[in-house]
N, C-alpha and C positions, 0 to 999 in steps of 0.2 A: 398559581399564575404569578408571574413576575412582571415588573414594568421597568422601563428604562430609568436610569438614575436621574434624568432631567425631568421626569414626570411631575415630581412635587413642585418644581419651579414653574412649570406651565400651569398646573392647577391652582397653586397659591397666587401666582401672578394674575391669572384670569379673575380669580375671586376678588383680588385687591382692585384691579382695574374697574370691574363692574360695580363694586362698592363706591369707588371714587366717582364714577359717572353719576350714580344715583344721588350722592350727596351734592355734587356740583349743580346738578339740574334742579334739585329741591331748593338749594339756596338761591338760584337764579329765578325761581318760581316758574320753571318750565313744566315741571311735573308736581304732583301733589305730595305732601309730606308722608303719606302712607307708604311711599317708596323707600322711606328710611327703614321700614321693616325688612325690605329686600336687602338693603345694604347691611343690616345687622346679620341676616342669614348668611350673606357672602363673607362676613368677618368670621362667623362660626366655621364656615368651610375652610377659610384661609388658616384658622387655628388648627383645624383637623389635619390639614396637609402638613403644617409645621410640626405637630406632635408625631405624626406618622414618620416624617422624615428624620426627626430626632431619635425616635425609638429604633429605627432600622439603620443606624450608623451614621447619619448625617453626611458629611463630606468624605467619609472614608471609602 
């Protein structure tokens, strides 16, 4: 199964955005600090998308 070349951008961008929301809301004390664990998980997903993108040719 193949995916569109833009899929890593969408996946990585979504993960980065969700992590940023978690961090901002924790800093503003809107949500509890436990949500930083979710932000960390999102960063792992973002790294996974980046590694996959790089291994499969990047921008080529």
